[in-house]
Backbone as a printed PyTorch tensor [residue, N CA C, xyz], in Angstrom:
tensor([[[  0.8360,  -1.1760,   0.0000],
         [  0.0000,   0.0000,   0.0000],
         [  0.8890,   1.2510,   0.0000]],

        [[  0.6390,   2.1470,  -0.9240],
         [  1.4020,   3.3830,  -1.0270],
         [  0.7440,   4.4490,  -0.1630]],

        [[  1.5520,   5.1030,   0.6530],
         [  1.0660,   6.1720,   1.5160],
         [  1.4280,   7.5270,   0.8960]],

        [[  0.6170,   8.5260,   1.1590],
         [  0.8860,   9.8770,   0.6680],
         [  1.8280,  10.5680,   1.6570]],

        [[  2.9260,  11.0770,   1.1500],
         [  3.9160,  11.7400,   1.9880],
         [  3.4740,  13.1720,   2.2820]],

        [[  3.6050,  13.5890,   3.5220],
         [  3.1960,  14.9130,   3.9750],
         [  4.4210,  15.8020,   4.1910]],

        [[  4.2710,  17.0720,   3.9150],
         [  5.3620,  18.0350,   4.0910],
         [  5.9370,  17.9860,   5.5010]],

        [[  5.0750,  17.9100,   6.5080],
         [  5.5540,  17.9360,   7.8940],
         [  6.4840,  16.7790,   8.2080]],

        [[  6.2170,  15.6200,   7.6460],
         [  7.0910,  14.4650,   7.8840],
         [  8.4710,  14.7260,   7.2760]],

        [[  8.4870,  15.2830,   6.0810],
         [  9.7690,  15.5920,   5.4300],
         [ 10.5350,  16.6400,   6.2340]],

        [[  9.8400,  17.6930,   6.6390],
         [ 10.4820,  18.7740,   7.4110],
         [ 11.0570,  18.2420,   8.7160]],

        [[ 10.2870,  17.4250,   9.4320],
         [ 10.7840,  16.8620,  10.6960],
         [ 12.0360,  16.0150,  10.4490]],

        [[ 12.0180,  15.2380,   9.3780],
         [ 13.1650,  14.3810,   9.0590],
         [ 14.4090,  15.2170,   8.7170]],

        [[ 14.2270,  16.2390,   7.9010],
         [ 15.3780,  17.0170,   7.4370],
         [ 15.9170,  17.9920,   8.4650]],

        [[ 15.0530,  18.5340,   9.3180],
         [ 15.5040,  19.5580,  10.2700],
         [ 15.7760,  19.0150,  11.6710]],

        [[ 15.1610,  17.8930,  12.0030],
         [ 15.2890,  17.3080,  13.3440],
         [ 15.0180,  18.3420,  14.4310]],

        [[ 13.9790,  19.1470,  14.2300],
         [ 13.6860,  20.2290,  15.1610],
         [ 12.7050,  19.8440,  16.2740]],

        [[ 12.1790,  18.6440,  16.2060],
         [ 11.2730,  18.1480,  17.2430],
         [ 11.6630,  16.6990,  17.4970]],

        [[ 12.2420,  16.4260,  18.6360],
         [ 12.8530,  15.1230,  18.8990],
         [ 11.9150,  13.9530,  18.6350]],

        [[ 10.7320,  13.9760,  19.2080],
         [  9.8000,  12.8580,  19.0630],
         [  9.3650,  12.6870,  17.6060]],

        [[  8.9230,  13.7800,  16.9950],
         [  8.4520,  13.7020,  15.6100],
         [  9.5930,  13.3890,  14.6460]],

        [[ 10.7660,  13.9100,  14.9210],
         [ 11.9260,  13.6500,  14.0680],
         [ 12.3310,  12.1780,  14.1110]],

        [[ 12.2620,  11.5760,  15.2750],
         [ 12.5890,  10.1470,  15.3910],
         [ 11.6000,   9.2990,  14.6040]],

        [[ 10.3140,   9.6500,  14.6800],
         [  9.3030,   8.9130,  13.9140],
         [  9.5140,   9.1080,  12.4150]],

        [[  9.8100,  10.3340,  12.0180],
         [ 10.0580,  10.6190,  10.5990],
         [ 11.2970,   9.8770,  10.1120]],

        [[ 12.3310,   9.8310,  10.9310],
         [ 13.5510,   9.1090,  10.5650],
         [ 13.2530,   7.6280,  10.3270]],

        [[ 12.3960,   7.0590,  11.1690],
         [ 11.9980,   5.6630,  10.9930],
         [ 11.2480,   5.4440,   9.6850]],

        [[ 10.3750,   6.3730,   9.3630],
         [  9.6400,   6.2850,   8.1010],
         [ 10.6130,   6.3180,   6.9300]],

        [[ 11.5190,   7.2790,   6.9330],
         [ 12.4470,   7.4200,   5.8100],
         [ 13.4640,   6.2930,   5.7370]],

        [[ 13.8000,   5.7120,   6.8600],
         [ 14.6750,   4.5410,   6.8390],
         [ 13.9960,   3.4110,   6.0630]],

        [[ 12.7090,   3.2190,   6.3240],
         [ 11.9590,   2.1730,   5.6240],
         [ 11.7260,   2.5120,   4.1530]],

        [[ 11.5530,   3.7860,   3.8480],
         [ 11.3890,   4.2060,   2.4490],
         [ 12.6990,   3.9760,   1.7000]],

        [[ 13.8010,   4.3110,   2.3350],
         [ 15.1130,   4.1410,   1.6970],
         [ 15.3960,   2.6760,   1.3790]],

        [[ 14.9980,   1.7850,   2.2720],
         [ 15.2430,   0.3520,   2.0530],
         [ 14.2100,  -0.2650,   1.1160]],

        [[ 13.1170,   0.4580,   0.8720],
         [ 12.0500,  -0.0720,   0.0250],
         [ 10.9990,  -0.8490,   0.8000]],

        [[ 11.1450,  -0.9250,   2.1230],
         [ 10.1790,  -1.6440,   2.9500],
         [  8.8630,  -0.8770,   3.0780]],

        [[  8.9010,   0.4000,   2.7710],
         [  7.7020,   1.2440,   2.8430],
         [  7.6320,   2.0550,   1.5550]],

        [[  6.4260,   2.1540,   0.9960],
         [  6.2470,   2.9120,  -0.2380],
         [  5.4380,   4.1670,   0.0360]],

        [[  5.9650,   5.2980,  -0.4460],
         [  5.2820,   6.5710,  -0.2810],
         [  5.2120,   7.2960,  -1.6260]],

        [[  4.2210,   8.1560,  -1.7520],
         [  4.0610,   8.9700,  -2.9490],
         [  4.3250,  10.4230,  -2.5860]],

        [[  5.1460,  11.0950,  -3.3860],
         [  5.4750,  12.5030,  -3.1840],
         [  4.8330,  13.3210,  -4.2930]],

        [[  3.9250,  14.2110,  -3.9300],
         [  3.2780,  15.0790,  -4.9260],
         [  4.1520,  16.3040,  -5.1770]],

        [[  3.9130,  16.9440,  -6.3160],
         [  4.6490,  18.1620,  -6.6370],
         [  4.3670,  19.2390,  -5.5930]],

        [[  3.1260,  19.3390,  -5.1470],
         [  2.7700,  20.3420,  -4.1420],
         [  3.5510,  20.1810,  -2.8530]],

        [[  3.7000,  18.9530,  -2.4020],
         [  4.4510,  18.6880,  -1.1670],
         [  5.9320,  18.9940,  -1.3760]],

        [[  6.4600,  18.6520,  -2.5330],
         [  7.8700,  18.9370,  -2.8240],
         [  8.1170,  20.4530,  -2.8320]],

        [[  7.2500,  21.1930,  -3.5030],
         [  7.3840,  22.6570,  -3.5780],
         [  7.2250,  23.2730,  -2.1850]],

        [[  6.2180,  22.8230,  -1.4450],
         [  6.0040,  23.3660,  -0.1010],
         [  7.2000,  23.0830,   0.8020]],

        [[  7.7850,  21.9170,   0.6770],
         [  8.9660,  21.5740,   1.4770],
         [ 10.0970,  22.5570,   1.2050]],

        [[ 10.3600,  22.8180,  -0.0670],
         [ 11.4150,  23.7740,  -0.4210],
         [ 11.0890,  25.1700,   0.0960]],

        [[  9.8290,  25.5660,   0.0000],
         [  9.4290,  26.8920,   0.4830],
         [  9.6190,  27.0260,   1.9870]],

        [[  9.2360,  26.0140,   2.7240],
         [  9.3710,  26.0490,   4.1890],
         [ 10.8470,  26.0770,   4.5730]],

        [[ 11.6440,  25.2280,   3.9460],
         [ 13.0660,  25.1680,   4.2900],
         [ 13.8050,  26.4550,   3.9360]],

        [[ 13.3830,  27.1340,   2.8710],
         [ 14.0710,  28.3580,   2.4420],
         [ 13.5120,  29.6270,   3.0870]],

        [[ 12.3570,  29.5250,   3.7340],
         [ 11.7020,  30.6980,   4.3040],
         [ 12.5940,  31.3910,   5.3370]],

        [[ 12.7720,  32.6850,   5.1520],
         [ 13.5710,  33.4640,   6.1050],
         [ 12.9210,  33.4880,   7.4840]],

        [[ 11.6100,  33.3560,   7.5390],
         [ 10.8840,  33.3710,   8.8090],
         [ 10.9210,  32.0090,   9.5160]],

        [[ 11.2810,  30.9520,   8.7900],
         [ 11.2630,  29.6220,   9.3990],
         [ 12.6740,  29.0430,   9.5150]],

        [[ 13.1550,  28.3520,   8.4960],
         [ 14.4450,  27.6610,   8.6020],
         [ 15.5880,  28.3880,   7.9110]],

        [[ 15.2880,  29.1370,   6.8540],
         [ 16.2860,  29.9270,   6.1380],
         [ 17.5320,  29.1100,   5.7500]],

        [[ 17.3050,  27.9030,   5.2750],
         [ 18.4300,  27.0500,   4.8780],
         [ 18.9840,  27.4970,   3.5320]],

        [[ 20.2770,  27.3180,   3.3180],
         [ 20.8640,  27.6820,   2.0270],
         [ 20.3360,  26.7790,   0.9020]],

        [[ 20.2720,  27.3310,  -0.2940],
         [ 19.8030,  26.5720,  -1.4590],
         [ 20.5780,  25.2660,  -1.6380]],

        [[ 21.8580,  25.3330,  -1.4590],
         [ 22.6940,  24.1420,  -1.6560],
         [ 22.2400,  22.9960,  -0.7500]],

        [[ 21.9530,  23.2990,   0.5100],
         [ 21.4970,  22.2760,   1.4570],
         [ 20.1180,  21.7500,   1.0480]],

        [[ 19.2280,  22.6580,   0.6760],
         [ 17.8910,  22.2480,   0.2550],
         [ 17.9890,  21.3270,  -0.9600]],

        [[ 18.7920,  21.7120,  -1.9310],
         [ 18.9440,  20.9070,  -3.1470],
         [ 19.5460,  19.5390,  -2.8560]],

        [[ 20.5420,  19.5030,  -2.0150],
         [ 21.1590,  18.2370,  -1.6390],
         [ 20.1440,  17.3320,  -0.9520]],

        [[ 19.3910,  17.8960,  -0.0220],
         [ 18.3850,  17.1030,   0.7080],
         [ 17.2690,  16.6120,  -0.2120]],

        [[ 16.7720,  17.4870,  -1.0940],
         [ 15.6930,  17.0830,  -1.9950],
         [ 16.1790,  16.0590,  -3.0190]],

        [[ 17.3980,  16.2250,  -3.5020],
         [ 17.9560,  15.2620,  -4.4620],
         [ 18.0620,  13.8780,  -3.8180]],

        [[ 18.5000,  13.8450,  -2.5610],
         [ 18.5870,  12.5660,  -1.8440],
         [ 17.1940,  11.9610,  -1.6810]],

        [[ 16.2430,  12.7860,  -1.3000],
         [ 14.8680,  12.3300,  -1.1210],
         [ 14.3320,  11.7020,  -2.4090]],

        [[ 14.5810,  12.3360,  -3.5310],
         [ 14.0700,  11.8540,  -4.8220],
         [ 14.7130,  10.5410,  -5.2750]],

        [[ 15.8280,  10.1760,  -4.6700],
         [ 16.4960,   8.9080,  -5.0240],
         [ 16.0670,   7.7280,  -4.1510]],

        [[ 15.2390,   7.9590,  -3.1500],
         [ 14.8690,   6.8810,  -2.2430],
         [ 14.1090,   5.7790,  -2.9640]],

        [[ 14.4600,   4.5650,  -2.6650],
         [ 13.9180,   3.3760,  -3.3230],
         [ 12.3880,   3.2730,  -3.2390]],

        [[ 11.8330,   3.5520,  -2.0870],
         [ 10.4000,   3.3840,  -1.8780],
         [  9.5710,   4.6240,  -2.1730]],

        [[ 10.1930,   5.6530,  -2.7590],
         [  9.4790,   6.8880,  -3.0580],
         [  9.0470,   6.8960,  -4.5240]],

        [[  7.7920,   7.1910,  -4.7450],
         [  7.3210,   7.3590,  -6.1170],
         [  6.7550,   8.7600,  -6.2720]],

        [[  6.8130,   9.2610,  -7.4940],
         [  6.2560,  10.5720,  -7.8180],
         [  5.9570,  10.5860,  -9.3080]],

        [[  5.1750,  11.5550,  -9.7240],
         [  4.6940,  11.5340, -11.0970],
         [  5.7330,  11.9660, -12.1280]],

        [[  6.6670,  12.8140, -11.7700],
         [  7.6460,  13.3360, -12.7340],
         [  9.0410,  13.4110, -12.1000]],

        [[  9.5620,  12.2910, -11.7140],
         [ 10.8460,  12.2540, -10.9920],
         [ 11.9590,  12.9990, -11.7400]],

        [[ 12.1060,  12.7300, -13.0270],
         [ 13.1860,  13.3970, -13.7840],
         [ 13.0090,  14.9110, -13.7800]],

        [[ 11.7780,  15.3660, -13.9620],
         [ 11.5170,  16.8110, -13.9480],
         [ 11.8370,  17.4000, -12.5780]],

        [[ 11.5000,  16.7060, -11.5140],
         [ 11.7840,  17.1980, -10.1660],
         [ 13.2930,  17.2060,  -9.9020]],

        [[ 13.9950,  16.2030, -10.4090],
         [ 15.4480,  16.1810, -10.2460],
         [ 16.0850,  17.3500, -10.9940]],

        [[ 15.6010,  17.6170, -12.2040],
         [ 16.1190,  18.7560, -12.9660],
         [ 15.7320,  20.0760, -12.2920]],

        [[ 14.5370,  20.1290, -11.7040],
         [ 14.1090,  21.3370, -10.9880],
         [ 15.0390,  21.6160,  -9.8130]],

        [[ 15.4620,  20.5700,  -9.1480],
         [ 16.3990,  20.7290,  -8.0280],
         [ 17.7010,  21.3500,  -8.5130]],

        [[ 18.1900,  20.8910,  -9.6550],
         [ 19.4320,  21.4490, -10.2060],
         [ 19.2320,  22.8870, -10.6820]],

        [[ 18.0890,  23.1540, -11.3240],
         [ 17.8050,  24.5140, -11.7820],
         [ 17.7060,  25.4660, -10.5870]],

        [[ 17.0390,  25.0370,  -9.5380],
         [ 16.9130,  25.8500,  -8.3210],
         [ 18.2890,  26.1300,  -7.7160]],

        [[ 19.1750,  25.1690,  -7.7970],
         [ 20.5320,  25.3170,  -7.2460],
         [ 21.2900,  26.4410,  -7.9690]],

        [[ 21.1530,  26.5160,  -9.2880],
         [ 21.9750,  27.4570, -10.0610],
         [ 21.2740,  28.7760, -10.3990]],

        [[ 19.9530,  28.8050, -10.3310],
         [ 19.2050,  30.0110, -10.7130],
         [ 18.6410,  30.6920,  -9.4690]],

        [[ 19.4340,  31.5360,  -8.8680],
         [ 19.0570,  32.1370,  -7.5890],
         [ 17.8390,  33.0550,  -7.6980]],

        [[ 17.4590,  33.4450,  -8.8950],
         [ 16.2920,  34.3150,  -9.0690],
         [ 14.9780,  33.5310,  -9.1140]],

        [[ 15.0460,  32.2100,  -9.1690],
         [ 13.8450,  31.3790,  -9.2520],
         [ 13.4950,  30.7640,  -7.9090]],

        [[ 12.2030,  30.7210,  -7.6220],
         [ 11.7430,  29.9410,  -6.4720],
         [ 11.7570,  28.4660,  -6.8800]],

        [[ 11.6500,  27.5830,  -5.9190],
         [ 11.6030,  26.1680,  -6.2770],
         [ 10.3370,  25.8670,  -7.0750]],

        [[  9.2360,  26.5300,  -6.7320],
         [  7.9890,  26.3360,  -7.4740],
         [  8.1530,  26.6750,  -8.9460]],

        [[  8.8020,  27.7990,  -9.2340],
         [  9.0410,  28.1860, -10.6360],
         [  9.9570,  27.1820, -11.3280]],

        [[ 10.9800,  26.7450, -10.6320],
         [ 11.8970,  25.7580, -11.2150],
         [ 11.1610,  24.4580, -11.5170]],

        [[ 10.2900,  24.0510, -10.6140],
         [  9.5280,  22.8180, -10.7990],
         [  8.5510,  22.9370, -11.9680]],

        [[  7.8470,  24.0530, -12.0370],
         [  6.8920,  24.2460, -13.1280],
         [  7.6100,  24.3050, -14.4760]],

        [[  8.7520,  24.9670, -14.5120],
         [  9.5370,  25.0550, -15.7400],
         [  9.9510,  23.6740, -16.2190]],

        [[ 10.4550,  22.8770, -15.3050],
         [ 10.9160,  21.5440, -15.6880],
         [  9.7600,  20.6090, -16.0190]],

        [[  8.6360,  20.7630, -15.3390],
         [  7.4550,  19.9510, -15.6720],
         [  6.9560,  20.2860, -17.0680]],

        [[  7.0030,  21.5690, -17.4270],
         [  6.5890,  21.9680, -18.7780],
         [  7.5330,  21.3790, -19.8210]],

        [[  8.8090,  21.3770, -19.5240],
         [  9.7800,  20.7630, -20.4440],
         [  9.5100,  19.2830, -20.5940]],

        [[  9.1840,  18.6260, -19.5090],
         [  8.8760,  17.1890, -19.5300],
         [  7.6170,  16.9360, -20.3660]],

        [[  6.6120,  17.7870, -20.2070],
         [  5.3550,  17.6420, -20.9350],
         [  5.5900,  17.7730, -22.4370]],

        [[  6.4580,  18.6700, -22.8300],
         [  6.7240,  18.8990, -24.2550],
         [  7.3860,  17.6930, -24.9240]],

        [[  7.9840,  16.8160, -24.1640],
         [  8.6470,  15.6300, -24.7250],
         [  7.6770,  14.5670, -25.1840]],

        [[  6.4110,  14.6350, -24.7160],
         [  5.4370,  13.6080, -25.0740],
         [  4.9400,  13.7970, -26.4770]]])
């Protein structure tokens, strides 16, 4: 059974800002990484995760860290998503194009992916 991945679970895993929730999130991602658990990542959750992590009012993480974390997330064995290649390219575009939000990078790459069909 595939579960829908929530932004809060990703944030807890990546930031470890709440001990109890972070430990539970770490357990989830350990199982996703091994393939013992299957989760689905929507574009909305991916974009929201990047927005929360980059927000000056919240975590204010550097783009490089966000990109590294999201790239790792997208490689997990038990993670599925609708446009993995586009999201991976969006991560790279976000890394190098400081004028773009992650949402814009994702939409740009999704449009490029759509044009290939």
